[in-house]
C-alpha positions as CSV (number, residue, x, y, z in Angstrom):
1,X,-116.1,-191.6,30.2
2,X,-117.7,-188.4,31.5
3,X,-116.9,-189.4,35.1
4,X,-113.2,-189.9,34.2
5,X,-113.0,-186.4,32.5
6,X,-114.6,-185.0,35.7
7,X,-112.1,-186.7,38.0
8,X,-109.2,-185.5,36.0
9,X,-110.6,-182.1,36.0
10,X,-110.8,-182.0,39.8
11,X,-107.4,-183.6,40.2
12,X,-105.7,-180.9,38.1
13,X,-107.8,-178.2,39.6
14,X,-106.6,-179.4,43.1
15,X,-102.9,-179.6,41.8
16,X,-103.2,-176.0,40.7
17,X,-104.6,-174.9,44.0
18,X,-101.7,-176.6,45.8
19,X,-99.0,-175.1,43.6
20,X,-100.7,-171.6,43.8
21,X,-100.9,-171.8,47.6
22,X,-97.3,-173.2,48.3
23,X,-95.9,-170.4,45.9
24,X,-97.1,-167.1,47.6
25,X,-93.9,-165.0,47.0
26,X,-94.6,-161.8,45.2
27,X,-92.8,-161.2,41.9
28,X,-92.6,-158.5,39.3
29,X,-92.8,-159.3,35.6
30,X,-91.2,-156.6,33.7
31,X,-92.3,-156.6,29.9
32,X,-90.6,-153.3,28.9
33,X,-93.7,-151.3,28.5
34,X,-95.6,-152.5,31.5
35,X,-94.9,-154.3,34.9
36,X,-97.1,-156.9,36.4
37,X,-97.0,-157.8,40.1
38,X,-98.1,-161.3,40.8
39,X,-97.3,-164.4,42.7
40,X,-95.1,-167.1,41.7
41,X,-97.8,-169.7,41.8
42,X,-99.9,-167.7,39.5
43,X,-97.0,-167.0,37.2
44,X,-96.2,-170.8,36.9
45,X,-99.9,-171.8,36.2
46,X,-100.2,-169.1,33.4
47,X,-97.0,-170.2,31.9
48,X,-98.1,-173.8,32.0
49,X,-101.6,-172.8,30.5
50,X,-99.9,-170.8,27.8
51,X,-97.5,-173.7,26.9
52,X,-100.5,-176.2,26.6
53,X,-102.6,-173.9,24.4
54,X,-99.6,-173.0,22.2
55,X,-98.6,-176.7,21.9
56,X,-102.2,-177.8,21.2
57,X,-102.5,-175.1,18.6
58,X,-99.2,-176.2,16.8
59,X,-100.4,-179.9,16.9
60,X,-103.8,-178.8,15.4
61,X,-102.2,-176.8,12.6
62,X,-99.2,-179.0,11.7
63,X,-101.0,-182.5,12.0
64,X,-104.6,-182.6,12.5
65,X,-105.9,-180.2,9.9
66,X,-103.6,-181.7,7.1
67,X,-104.7,-185.3,7.9
68,X,-108.4,-184.2,8.0
69,X,-107.9,-182.7,4.4
70,X,-106.2,-185.9,3.3
71,X,-109.1,-188.0,4.8
72,X,-111.8,-185.8,3.0
73,X,-110.0,-186.1,-0.3
74,X,-109.6,-189.9,0.0
75,X,-113.3,-190.2,1.0
76,X,-114.4,-188.2,-2.0
77,X,-112.2,-190.3,-4.3
78,X,-113.8,-193.5,-2.9
79,X,-117.3,-192.1,-3.5
80,X,-116.3,-191.1,-7.1
81,X,-114.8,-194.6,-7.7
82,X,-117.8,-196.4,-6.4
83,X,-120.2,-194.2,-8.5
84,X,-118.2,-194.9,-11.6
85,X,-118.3,-198.6,-11.0
86,X,-122.0,-198.7,-10.4
87,X,-122.6,-196.8,-13.7
88,X,-121.0,-199.6,-15.6
């Protein structure tokens, strides 16, 4: 499994390098208060990374944490039920 992760990491790193090297045009990003001069390749990669991080965070907050809490409550209820039956 670790080798598969390493191969995926190298593949995506290579894809990022290709995108960055093929898109070398300079652009200016104006944020109102500040301007950033960068290349289109870097801008695309940063936008993709930001999307992945925001999407992962939303999935974590809206799905993973509530399910983890529900599982913990179910496990505690199971332990309490088993302890009550053992006391009989």
